[in-house]
C-alpha positions in Angstrom: 86.2 157.8 88.2 89.9 158.1 87.1 90.9 155.9 90.1 88.4 153.2 89.0 89.8 153.3 85.5 93.3 153.0 86.8 92.4 149.9 88.8 90.7 148.3 85.8 93.9 148.8 83.8 96.3 147.3 86.3 98.0 144.2 84.8 97.5 142.3 88.0 93.9 143.2 88.4 92.6 139.6 88.2 95.0 138.5 90.9 94.2 141.4 93.2 90.5 141.0 92.7 90.7 137.3 93.5 92.7 138.0 96.6 90.2 140.6 97.8 87.3 138.2 97.2 89.0 135.5 99.1 89.9 137.8 102.0 86.4 139.2 102.2 84.8 135.7 102.3 87.4 134.4 104.7 87.0 137.3 107.1 83.2 136.8 107.2 83.4 133.1 108.2 86.8 131.6 109.1 87.0 133.2 112.6 83.4 132.2 113.4 82.2 129.1 115.2 80.7 126.4 113.0 77.0 126.0 113.3 75.8 122.5 113.7 72.3 121.1 113.6 70.9 117.7 114.8 71.2 116.3 111.2 74.6 117.8 110.4 76.2 114.4 111.1 74.6 113.1 107.9 76.5 115.6 105.9 79.9 114.1 106.5 79.0 110.4 106.4 80.1 109.2 103.0 78.3 106.3 101.2 78.2 106.0 97.5 75.8 103.2 96.5 74.1 102.1 99.8 71.5 103.5 102.2 72.6 107.0 103.2 71.0 110.2 104.5 72.7 112.5 102.0 74.0 112.2 98.4 77.7 111.7 98.4 79.3 114.9 96.9 78.8 117.1 100.0 79.6 114.4 102.6 82.7 113.6 100.5 84.0 117.1 100.7 83.3 117.4 104.4 85.0 114.0 105.0 88.2 115.4 103.7 88.3 117.9 106.6 89.0 116.6 110.1 87.1 119.3 111.9 84.3 121.8 111.5 86.7 124.7 111.4 88.4 123.0 108.4 85.0 122.4 106.8 84.4 126.2 107.0 87.7 126.8 105.3 86.9 124.3 102.6 83.6 126.0 101.9 85.3 129.4 101.7 88.1 128.2 99.5 86.0 126.1 97.1 83.4 128.8 96.9 86.0 131.4 96.0 87.5 129.1 93.4 84.2 128.5 91.7 83.3 132.2 91.5 86.8 133.0 90.2 86.4 130.3 87.6 83.1 131.8 86.5 84.6 135.3 86.5 87.5 134.2 84.3 85.3 132.4 81.8 82.8 135.2 81.6 85.5 137.8 81.2 87.0 135.8 78.4 83.8 136.0 76.3 82.6 139.4 77.4 83.0 142.7 75.6 83.9 144.2 79.1 86.2 141.6 80.5 87.4 143.3 83.7 84.0 144.7 84.5 82.6 141.2 84.1 85.3 139.8 86.3 84.8 142.3 89.1 81.0 142.1 89.0 81.0 138.3 89.2 83.3 138.3 92.2 81.3 141.0 93.9 78.1 139.0 93.5 80.0 136.0 94.8 80.7 137.6 98.2 77.2 138.9 98.8 76.0 138.1 102.3 73.0 136.0 101.1 75.5 133.6 99.5 78.5 133.4 101.8 76.5 133.3 105.1 76.1 129.6 104.7 79.9 129.0 104.9 79.6 128.7 108.7 76.9 126.0 108.6 77.6 122.3 108.4 74.8 121.9 105.9 74.6 121.5 102.1 73.8 125.1 101.0 77.3 126.6 100.7 78.6 123.7 98.6 75.4 123.4 96.6 75.8 127.0 95.4 79.5 126.4 94.7 78.9 123.3 92.6 76.1 125.0 90.7 78.3 128.0 89.9 81.2 125.7 88.9 78.9 123.7 86.6 77.7 126.8 84.8 81.2 128.1 84.4 82.4 124.7 83.1 79.5 124.5 80.7 80.3 128.0 79.2 84.0 127.1 79.0 83.2 123.9 77.2 80.9 125.7 74.8 83.8 128.0 73.7 86.7 125.7 74.2 86.3 122.0 73.1 89.3 120.2 74.6 89.9 117.2 76.8 90.5 119.5 79.8 87.2 121.4 79.2 85.4 118.0 78.9 86.8 116.7 82.1 86.1 119.9 84.0 82.5 120.0 82.7 81.9 116.3 83.6 83.3 116.8 87.1 81.5 120.0 87.9 78.2 118.7 86.4 78.4 115.5 88.4 79.0 117.3 91.7 76.1 119.7 91.0 73.6 117.1 89.9 74.3 114.7 92.7 74.5 117.3 95.5 70.6 117.5 95.7 68.0 115.1 94.3 66.1 118.0 92.6 69.3 118.9 90.6 68.6 115.8 88.5 66.5 118.2 86.4 69.8 119.6 85.0 70.7 116.3 83.4 67.2 116.1 81.8 67.6 119.5 80.3 71.1 118.7 79.1 69.7 115.5 77.4 67.2 117.4 75.3 69.6 118.5 72.5 71.3 115.1 72.6 67.9 113.4 72.2 67.0 115.7 69.3 70.3 114.9 67.5 69.8 111.1 68.2 66.3 111.3 66.6 67.5 113.3 63.6 70.2 110.7 63.0 67.5 108.0 63.0 69.0 106.3 66.0 72.2 105.5 64.1 74.6 107.7 66.0 75.0 108.4 69.7 77.7 110.7 71.1 80.0 110.3 74.0 78.3 113.3 75.6 75.0 111.5 75.4 76.4 108.4 77.0 78.0 110.4 79.8 74.7 112.2 80.5 72.8 108.9 80.5 75.3 107.5 82.9 75.0 110.5 85.2 71.2 110.2 85.0 71.5 106.6 86.1 73.7 107.6 89.0 71.1 110.2 90.0 68.4 107.5 90.0 70.6 105.3 92.2 71.1 108.3 94.5 67.3 108.8 94.8 66.9 105.2 95.8 69.6 105.3 98.4 68.0 108.4 100.0 64.4 107.2 99.7 63.9 107.4 103.5 64.8 111.1 103.4 62.3 111.5 100.6 59.6 109.8 102.7 60.4 112.3 105.5 59.8 115.1 103.1 56.6 113.5 102.0 55.4 113.7 105.6 56.2 117.4 105.8 54.3 118.0 102.6 51.2 116.1 103.8 51.4 117.8 107.2 51.7 121.4 105.9 49.7 121.2 102.6 47.2 118.4 102.8 45.8 117.8 106.2 45.3 121.5 106.8 43.1 122.0 103.7 39.7 120.3 103.4 39.7 120.0 99.6 43.2 118.6 99.3 42.6 116.2 102.2 39.4 114.9 100.6 41.1 114.5 97.3 43.8 112.3 98.9 41.3 110.3 101.0 39.3 109.5 97.8 42.5 108.0 96.4 43.2 105.7 99.2 45.1 107.8 101.8 44.0 106.5 105.3 41.8 108.9 107.2 43.1 108.2 110.7 41.5 109.8 113.8 43.4 112.9 115.0 45.7 113.0 112.0 44.5 116.4 110.9 45.6 118.0 114.1 49.0 116.3 114.1 51.0 119.3 112.8 53.8 119.5 115.3 56.9 117.4 115.9 57.8 114.5 118.4 61.1 113.3 119.7 62.6 110.4 117.8 62.3 108.0 120.8 58.6 108.5 120.8 58.2 107.0 117.4 56.7 103.4 117.6 59.2 100.8 116.5 57.0 99.3 113.8 56.6 102.8 112.2 60.3 103.5 112.7 61.1 100.4 110.8 59.2 101.6 107.8 60.2 105.3 107.7 63.9 104.8 108.7 64.2 108.3 110.1 67.5 110.0 109.1 70.0 110.5 111.8 69.4 113.6 113.9 65.9 114.3 112.4 62.9 114.7 114.7 59.7 113.0 113.4 56.6 114.9 112.5 53.7 114.0 114.8 51.9 112.7 111.8 54.3 109.7 111.7 53.2 108.6 115.2 49.5 109.4 114.8 49.3 107.9 111.3 51.0 104.7 112.4 51.9 101.8 110.1 48.9 102.3 107.9 49.7 105.8 106.8 53.5 105.1 106.6 52.9 102.2 104.3 50.6 104.1 102.0 52.8 107.2 101.8 55.9 105.0 101.1 54.1 103.2 98.3 51.8 105.9 96.9 52.7 109.3 98.4 54.9 110.9 95.7 52.9 109.4 92.8 49.6 110.8 94.2 51.2 114.1 95.1 52.5 114.5 91.5 49.1 113.6 90.2 47.5 116.3 92.4 49.9 119.0 91.2 49.4 118.1 87.5 45.6 118.1 87.9 45.6 121.3 90.0 48.0 123.6 88.2 46.5 126.8 89.5 47.0 125.6 93.1 50.5 124.5 92.4 51.6 127.7 90.8 49.8 129.8 93.4 51.8 128.0 96.2 55.1 128.5 94.3 54.3 132.2 93.7 53.4 132.9 97.3 56.8 131.5 98.3 58.8 133.5 95.7 59.2 136.6 97.8 60.6 135.1 101.0 62.7 132.5 99.3 64.1 134.2 96.2 64.6 137.6 97.9 66.0 136.2 101.1 66.9 138.6 103.9 70.4 138.2 105.4 68.9 137.1 108.7 66.5 134.4 107.7 65.2 131.7 110.0 68.7 130.0 110.5 70.6 131.7 113.3 73.9 132.0 111.4 76.5 134.6 112.5 79.0 135.9 110.1 81.6 138.6 110.4 81.6 142.0 108.6 80.3 141.7 105.1 79.4 143.9 102.2 75.9 145.4 102.0 73.2 142.8 101.2 71.5 145.2 98.9 73.9 144.3 96.0 72.0 141.0 95.7 69.1 143.0 94.3 65.7 141.3 93.6 65.0 138.2 91.6 62.5 140.2 89.5 65.2 142.5 88.3 67.6 139.7 87.5 64.9 137.8 85.7 64.1 140.8 83.6 67.7 141.3 82.7 68.0 137.7 81.8 65.0 137.8 79.6 66.1 140.9 77.7 69.6 139.7 77.2 68.5 136.2 76.1 66.1 137.7 73.6 68.7 140.0 72.2 71.2 137.1 72.0 68.8 134.8 70.3 68.2 137.4 67.6 71.9 137.5 66.7 73.2 134.3 65.0 76.7 134.6 66.5 75.3 134.6 70.0 72.5 132.1 69.5 74.2 129.1 70.9 75.2 130.9 74.1 71.7 132.3 74.4 70.1 128.8 74.0 72.4 127.4 76.6 71.6 130.1 79.1 67.9 129.8 78.4 68.2 126.1 79.2 69.9 126.9 82.4 67.2 129.4 83.3 64.6 126.7 82.6 66.4 124.2 84.8 66.7 126.7 87.6 63.0 127.5 87.7 62.1 123.9 87.3 64.2 123.0 90.3 62.6 125.9 92.3 59.1 124.7 91.4 59.9 121.1 92.4 61.7 122.1 95.6 58.8 124.2 96.8 56.4 121.2 96.3 58.6 118.5 97.7 59.3 120.0 101.1 56.8 121.4 103.6 59.3 123.3 105.7 62.5 125.4 105.5 61.7 126.7 102.1 64.1 129.6 102.4 67.1 127.3 102.9 66.0 124.8 100.3 65.6 127.5 97.6 68.9 129.3 98.3 70.8 127.6 95.4 68.1 128.6 92.9 68.0 132.1 94.4 71.8 132.5 93.9 71.6 131.0 90.3 68.9 133.4 89.2 71.3 136.3 90.0 74.2 134.4 88.4 72.3 133.7 85.2 71.2 137.3 85.0 74.8 138.5 85.3 76.1 136.0 82.9 73.4 136.7 80.3 74.1 140.4 80.5 77.8 140.2 79.9 78.0 137.1 77.7 75.3 138.3 75.3 76.0 142.0 75.1 76.4 143.0 71.5 80.0 142.7 70.4 80.2 145.8 68.2 83.3 147.7 69.1 82.2 151.1 67.8 80.3 152.0 70.9 82.5 150.5 73.6 83.8 152.8 76.3 87.3 154.2 75.9 88.7 152.6 79.0 87.5 149.1 77.9 88.7 149.5 74.3 92.1 150.7 75.5 92.4 147.7 77.7 91.6 145.2 75.0 94.7 146.2 73.0 97.2 145.7 75.9 
């Protein structure tokens, strides 16, 4: 115990803790071989406003590195910087600064987060951008300067545009701006509102440029959720979905060269992706209907069948939000700290709820509590949408939300802890005055 207190009081504690976090993360991944997949090429092909397989933030970062080994280093370095930024911001507003700093960095090197550093995919950078966006938002809340505004705008843009589902974050951010706009009787609009509306427009453009990827996801949803269930299948057929012979047994995958040219022209399969059998069996008729009506009818089904929608998301919560270190992707990392420090999403959600309620009841902490509650709402909304817009690889697709549930629990606990000094521990109080 005395040794721990000594370390916490060291004047170079933050520097040492940062160095340790970077070394741990680097040792786990830098010496390993990068893991590529058939669609990995789409993650380093940068296009901003034209037809592209992936939104530009992640391909942009990957394009800066000339090799996969450098991409791993980029993911390690950027990830460490994002978690250090969050640790620094959280420690600056917490009653227990060094404990908050160390706890944040410890969570940031948990195996469930850093294992994706070796993959040429989007997961590592998506987590990094989300952590940086939360840190920048907290920083801007407590420090309104030009620097904080620029940092917030940059981090939020990278986070929102890294995945189509992250557009939800902008919608949540626009709620208070919209309320203020209505209260002012439409006579005043802030620069923040204009910036958020611009970002929302950029997100819509991103959705349109990756619409062929969205159509591929629609096929996976129909294949896994609709054609295998009599009631769902009948519901869709009643609303115009073609009932093509043998389509209900088409649940596997084909090779890309087996896809008929007329169907390929409609679906525009992303580079490296293998087509579901349903594409070939359904032909032009199904492809055309799904392209024009698929997501609209699927959204209508979810709205009109809420119990089914929530049951599906609930069933996936265990394997996706409490991910084992060795999930379905064969990723090999070096020695890492125990995966048990990640704890369960249920525990972190409980901590978030208690801390948010306590913070909301205290006027001085109410603004931070509302901000974090909005972040929790955004995270769970993204999770729900993600689980219903992809029929496969749910563990991988939910990993950013899984990480952010832990982050928000940790941030809520330290940022909203009552600030009364009378009950603070002696080692923390002593440190505050040096």
